[in-house]
C-alpha positions as CSV (number, residue, x, y, z in Angstrom):
1,M,-3.3,6.3,15.0
2,S,-6.5,4.5,15.3
3,N,-7.8,3.9,18.9
4,P,-9.7,0.9,20.2
5,E,-11.8,3.2,22.4
6,Y,-13.2,4.9,19.3
7,R,-16.6,4.0,17.9
8,P,-15.8,2.3,14.6
9,L,-17.1,3.8,11.3
10,D,-19.9,1.2,11.1
11,K,-21.1,2.1,14.6
12,I,-21.0,5.8,13.9
13,V,-23.0,5.3,10.7
14,Y,-25.6,3.2,12.7
15,L,-26.0,6.0,15.3
16,L,-26.3,8.6,12.5
17,G,-28.8,6.6,10.6
18,R,-26.9,7.3,7.3
19,K,-23.5,7.4,5.7
20,I,-21.0,10.0,6.8
21,K,-21.2,13.0,4.4
22,V,-17.8,14.3,3.2
23,I,-16.8,17.2,1.1
24,L,-13.5,17.7,-0.8
25,V,-12.0,21.2,-1.4
26,E,-8.9,21.0,-3.8
27,D,-7.9,23.3,-6.6
28,H,-5.8,20.8,-8.5
29,E,-8.4,19.0,-10.7
30,M,-6.6,15.6,-11.2
31,F,-5.9,15.2,-7.5
32,R,-9.4,16.2,-6.6
33,E,-11.0,13.8,-8.9
34,G,-8.6,11.0,-7.8
35,M,-9.2,11.8,-4.0
36,A,-13.0,11.8,-4.5
37,L,-12.9,8.5,-6.2
38,L,-10.7,7.1,-3.3
39,L,-13.1,8.4,-0.7
40,S,-16.1,6.9,-2.6
41,T,-14.6,3.4,-2.3
42,I,-14.7,3.7,1.5
43,P,-17.8,2.0,3.0
44,Y,-19.9,4.3,5.1
45,L,-18.7,7.5,3.3
46,E,-20.7,9.6,0.9
47,V,-19.0,12.3,-1.1
48,V,-21.6,15.0,-1.4
49,G,-19.4,17.7,-2.8
50,S,-16.1,18.4,-4.6
51,F,-15.1,22.0,-5.1
52,S,-11.9,23.8,-6.4
53,N,-12.4,27.0,-4.6
54,S,-14.0,28.6,-1.6
55,E,-17.0,30.2,-3.4
56,G,-18.2,26.7,-4.5
57,L,-18.0,25.5,-0.9
58,K,-19.7,28.5,0.6
59,V,-22.6,28.4,-1.9
60,Y,-23.0,24.7,-1.2
61,L,-23.2,25.2,2.6
62,L,-25.8,27.9,2.2
63,I,-28.3,25.8,0.3
64,N,-27.6,22.2,1.5
65,Q,-27.5,20.3,4.6
66,E,-24.1,20.6,6.4
67,P,-21.6,17.7,5.7
68,D,-19.9,15.8,8.5
69,V,-16.3,16.2,7.3
70,I,-14.5,18.5,4.9
71,F,-11.1,17.6,3.5
72,M,-9.4,21.0,3.0
73,D,-6.5,21.8,0.7
74,I,-4.4,24.5,2.3
75,K,-3.2,26.2,-0.8
76,L,-6.2,27.5,-2.7
77,K,-6.0,30.2,-5.4
78,E,-8.7,32.7,-4.2
79,E,-8.7,32.1,-0.4
80,S,-6.3,30.1,1.7
81,G,-7.4,26.9,3.4
82,V,-6.5,28.4,6.7
83,D,-8.8,31.3,6.2
84,L,-11.6,29.1,4.7
85,T,-11.3,26.8,7.7
86,H,-11.6,29.7,10.1
87,Y,-14.8,30.9,8.3
88,V,-16.4,27.3,8.2
89,K,-15.6,26.7,12.0
90,I,-17.3,30.1,12.9
91,E,-20.3,29.6,10.6
92,Y,-20.7,25.9,10.9
93,P,-18.9,24.8,14.1
94,K,-20.2,21.2,14.0
95,I,-18.3,20.4,10.7
96,R,-15.0,18.5,11.3
97,I,-12.2,19.7,8.9
98,I,-9.2,17.6,7.9
99,A,-6.3,19.5,6.2
100,L,-4.8,17.9,3.0
101,S,-1.5,19.3,2.0
102,M,1.9,18.5,0.3
103,Y,3.5,20.7,3.0
104,D,5.0,19.4,6.3
105,N,6.1,22.7,7.6
106,P,5.1,22.9,11.4
107,N,4.2,26.5,11.1
108,I,1.6,25.8,8.4
109,V,0.3,22.8,10.4
110,L,-0.1,25.0,13.5
111,K,-1.9,27.7,11.6
112,I,-4.6,25.5,10.2
113,I,-5.0,23.7,13.7
114,G,-5.4,27.1,15.3
115,A,-8.1,27.9,12.6
116,G,-10.1,24.9,13.8
117,A,-8.8,21.9,11.7
118,S,-9.2,18.6,13.5
119,G,-6.7,16.7,11.4
120,Y,-3.8,17.0,8.9
121,L,-2.8,14.5,6.3
122,L,-0.2,14.7,3.6
123,K,-1.3,14.2,0.0
124,D,0.3,10.8,-0.3
125,V,-2.3,9.6,2.3
126,T,-3.4,6.0,2.1
127,K,-7.0,4.7,2.1
128,E,-6.5,3.3,5.6
129,E,-5.2,6.6,6.9
130,L,-8.3,8.4,5.4
131,K,-10.5,5.8,7.3
132,D,-8.6,6.4,10.5
133,A,-8.8,10.2,10.2
134,V,-12.5,10.2,9.6
135,T,-13.0,7.8,12.6
136,A,-10.9,9.9,14.9
137,V,-12.6,13.3,14.0
138,M,-16.1,11.7,14.2
139,N,-15.3,10.6,17.6
140,G,-14.4,14.1,18.6
141,D,-10.7,13.6,18.6
142,E,-7.8,14.9,16.2
143,Y,-5.9,12.9,13.9
144,F,-2.3,13.7,12.3
145,C,-0.6,11.3,9.9
146,K,2.5,9.8,11.3
147,D,4.9,12.2,9.6
148,V,3.2,15.3,10.7
149,S,2.8,14.0,14.2
150,N,6.5,13.4,14.5
151,L,7.2,16.7,12.9
152,L,5.0,18.5,15.5
153,M,6.6,16.6,18.5
154,S,10.1,17.5,17.2
155,H,9.0,21.1,16.9
156,A,7.6,21.2,20.4
157,I,10.8,19.6,21.8
158,N,13.0,22.1,19.9
159,K,11.0,25.0,21.1
160,E,11.0,23.9,24.6
161,S,14.8,23.3,24.4
162,K,15.4,26.9,23.5
163,K,13.7,27.9,26.7
164,D,15.4,25.4,28.9
165,N,18.5,23.3,28.3
166,R,17.2,20.5,30.5
167,Q,16.4,17.3,28.6
168,I,12.8,16.7,28.1
169,N,11.5,13.2,28.6
170,M,8.2,12.9,26.7
171,R,7.6,9.2,27.8
172,G,5.7,8.4,24.7
173,F,3.1,11.1,25.1
174,T,1.4,12.4,22.0
175,M,1.6,16.2,21.1
176,R,-2.1,16.6,22.2
177,E,-1.4,14.8,25.5
178,V,1.6,17.1,26.2
179,Q,-0.6,20.1,25.6
180,I,-3.2,18.8,28.0
181,I,-0.6,17.8,30.7
182,R,0.7,21.4,30.7
183,L,-2.8,22.9,31.0
184,I,-3.5,20.6,33.9
185,C,-0.4,21.7,35.5
186,D,-1.5,25.3,34.9
187,G,-4.7,24.5,37.0
188,K,-7.1,24.5,34.1
189,S,-10.3,22.5,34.4
190,N,-11.5,19.9,31.9
191,K,-14.0,22.6,30.6
192,D,-11.2,25.2,30.4
193,I,-9.0,22.8,28.4
194,A,-11.8,21.7,26.1
195,T,-12.6,25.4,25.3
196,S,-8.9,26.4,24.6
197,L,-8.2,23.3,22.5
198,Y,-11.6,23.2,20.6
199,L,-12.4,19.7,22.0
200,S,-15.3,18.3,23.8
201,I,-15.2,17.9,27.6
202,R,-15.6,14.1,27.0
203,T,-12.5,14.1,24.7
204,V,-10.5,15.9,27.4
205,E,-11.6,13.5,30.1
206,T,-10.5,10.5,27.8
207,H,-7.2,12.0,27.3
208,R,-6.8,12.7,31.0
209,L,-7.5,9.0,31.7
210,R,-5.0,7.8,29.2
211,I,-2.3,10.2,30.5
212,M,-2.8,9.0,34.0
213,R,-2.6,5.4,32.9
214,K,0.7,6.0,31.0
215,M,2.1,7.9,34.1
216,Q,0.7,5.1,36.4
217,V,-0.6,7.7,38.8
218,N,-4.0,8.1,40.6
219,S,-4.3,11.8,41.2
220,T,-3.8,15.2,39.7
221,A,-1.0,16.0,42.2
222,D,0.9,12.8,41.2
223,L,0.3,13.8,37.5
224,I,1.8,17.3,38.1
225,T,4.7,15.9,40.1
226,F,5.5,13.4,37.3
227,A,5.3,16.2,34.5
228,I,7.8,18.4,36.5
229,R,10.2,15.5,37.3
230,N,10.3,14.5,33.6
231,G,10.6,18.0,32.1
232,I,7.2,18.0,30.5
233,Y,6.2,21.0,32.6
234,H,8.6,23.7,34.1
235,V,7.7,25.7,37.2
């Protein structure tokens, strides 16, 4: 999931002039303490807060400097992680949120992405996945662990199959790339796509270049033709 075009963590830290500040919101005490310890072993990361509920996080954000990344449990006792994510993205839009959950239900994943999360990790996450996830979101992109990424792709294919019995050939495109391809085919500009998917224009431009390389095309017209012929977009 890591990408060679991303700025690595050490480069990000150099540009920031400090470590990347992270917060953990998790209501299970043992998991929270273990995850905080694991995060603290990653160079360039600084765990500045660890909370069991939404109230603790909200108070912290009111009186302290904003963190760079929040690892957010989906199932919290007082307020769901989805609702809390929505709140944070409205009040503090620059904060990146990575969901942490034991659930791999596509509906749950889509809900928290819709609320503004930039990534989704299952709770058996490895140290390397944590590093890759932070690197991705700090570069303005999204990160989904492999199991969740495959789940979302299967969900998208199944959903599309119900609309049309024609076989869809994804040709190795990621879930995000398929979204962007379809929006391009709908005539959306890079700015429109960035706004609708909560991405930066630069990130959309990067995705667009990667898509065209995979398709081996040089123009938007050829991109649309490819998408239609391969069942990624239906007219």
